[in-house]
N, C-alpha and C positions, 0 to 999 in steps of 0.2 A: 711500663716502659719495656720495649723489646730490645734484646741484644742485637748488635749488628750481625748481619749474616756472615758466617765464617767461610772463607774461601778454602775449599777442601784441597786445593792444589798448591797452597802456599809452601808447605813442607816439601812437596815434590819439586817445585821450582828452586828452592834453596838447595836441595840435594843435587839437582842438575847443575846449578851454578858451581857447587863445590867440585863436581866432576870436571866441568869445563876449566876451572882454575887449575886443577891437577894436571890436565892434559896440556894446558898452556905452559906450565913449568916443565913438563916432560919433553916438550918440543922446542924449548928455548934456544938450544944450540942451532937449530935450523932457522927459526923465525926471528931470533934476536929479541923476543919478548918473553919475559919470565913471569909477567903478571898483566892483568887488565886494569885499565884506568877505573877510577871510582864511577865515572859516568857510564861506562859500558857495563860494569857490573850491575849498577842499579837498573839499567834498561833491561838486561837479561833477566834480572830477578822480578821485574814488574810485568813484562809482557806475557799474557796467558797463551802459551804455545798450544794448549789443547783446543783453543778456539780456531786454530789454523790448520788442523788436520781433519781427515774424514772421520765421521762418527765411529766407524769400525776400528779406527786407529787410536782412539783417544786414550785407551789404557796404556799405550806406549808413548804418549806425547812427551813425557819427561825422561826418556832414556836418551843417551847421547848418540843417536843414530839418525840417518835420513829416513824419511818415511814417504810412501807413495801418496800423491794427492790427486791422482787421476790424470787422464790425457797424456800418459807416459811421462809425467813430470814428478818431481819429488820436492819435499821440504828439506832443506839442507840440515846436516848435522849441526846441533847447537854450537859445538866447539868451533866449527868452520864459520858459522855466522858471527860468533864473537870475535874470532881472529880477524876476519875480513873487515869487520866494523872497526876494530882497534887499528888495523893497518891503514884504514882510510883516514883516521885521525880527524873525525868530523868536529867542527866548531859550532857553537850555538847560533851563529848568524849565517851559516852556510846554506847554500842551495845545492842539493846533490841529485844526480841522475842515477836511478837503478835500472839496469837492463835485465829483465826477467823477473816480473812481479811474483809469479808462481802463486803461492798461498797468501802472500802479503806479510808473512812473518818478518822477513828482513826489513821490509818497509816500515813495519810497526816499531822495530828496534831503532831504526834510523830516525823516525819521527820524534822520538824522545830526546834526540841529540842535536838536531839541526832545525833551522827555520822552516825549510820546505824540502819535500821529497817529490821528485817527478819520477814516476815508475812506468816502464813500458813492458807490455806482455803481448806476445804474438798470438796467443790462443784466447779468443774472445770469452769463452766460458770461464777460464781461470781469471781473466781480468775482471769480469763482472762479479764473480764470487768474492774475490779479494777486496774489491772496492766496497761491496756490501758489508763484509766483515769489519773492515776498517771503520766504516760509518757507525756500525753497531757498537763498536768499542769507543766511539767518540774521538777517533783520530781525525783531526781536521786539516792537518798540514801535509797530507799525501794526496797527490793527483795521479790517478791511474788512467792510462790510455792504451788501447789496443794498437799495436804498431810494430814495425820492424826495428828491433833494437840496434841492429848494425848501423842504422842511419841516425841514431841518436834522436834528440828532440831539439831541433834548431830553434824553435820558437822561444825556448827558455834558456838557451845557451848564451854565454859560457857558464860552466858549472864549477863550483869549488871542489867538487869531488864526483867521481863516477865509480860505481860498483857494478860488476857484471857477474850474474849468478848462474851462468852457463858457459861451457868451454868453447872458445873460439879457436879456429885453426891458426889464426894469427891475430894480432891486435888490430881491430878495425880503425883505419886512419881517421874516419870521421869522428870517432869518439875522442881521439887525441886532439883533433882540431877544436872540439867543443869543450875542452878542458881549459880552465883559466890558467894564465901564468901564475905559478905558485900552487897549482892544484895537483891532485893525485888521483890516479886510476888504479883500481884493484881488479884483476881479471885472471881467471884460469885460462891457460893457453895449451892446446894440444889436440890430438886426434880423439874422436869419440871412441868409447869402449876401451880406452887405455888410460893409464895414469897420466895426468896432465900436470902442468907447472903453474902454481899460483904465483903471479907476478905483481909487483908494485911499480908503477911508472910515475915519476915525478917530473913535472914541467916547471922549469925555473922561470924567473922573471923575464929572461930574454927569450923564452919559448923553446929552449933546448930540453930534450926529454932524456931522462936516464931511467933504465929499467934494471930491476933486480929480482932474482928468483927467491921465493920464500919457502915453499913446501910442496911436496907431491900431493895431488888431490885427484878426486874423481867426480866430475860433474856431467850432467846431461849436456848434449851438444847445443850450442847457440845456432839457431837456424835463421 
């Protein structure tokens, strides 16, 4: 009888989760969150971030920093991934839209928390690689498409939640339109190469939208 193969990254993921939880507590006065939900913690602990970075970056996969993934794009800092996921407040039966697939890491986190993820990526090379990675990991509830994220994904709208992983100069009106009443949009807003404003927009059952600022962030620009 053979022992099960040991995952050499298990301890690294646990260390990273502890760092993310520490940073969550440190930023609580700004974000209003002093802890992560059990579901988000479990997703962060389970998804193998080293599978979503370039081979040359794997030794740094479990530090709490963004990393380059090619094509001028990055995989977001794990704390920011966890924070944005928590702010989205995803439910098990939700269908969510992600604008900016990138490496596929954020989509893989969301896939453990919702019924279906629709993810848009403007760079075909990144979309193809992310889609392949997700298939290899057995993630079956993420659909990736190459397209203009600013236009959303009308075919599958409206969405229970929308998460944007690149900074927009302003909130795209189409994304607000494609959000269900009672839904939530999490998006960084601001100019490229400057500190941006992470915002949460809630659409009430009457269709009115309220926006609040959460945290200064730095993202690549939404194109």
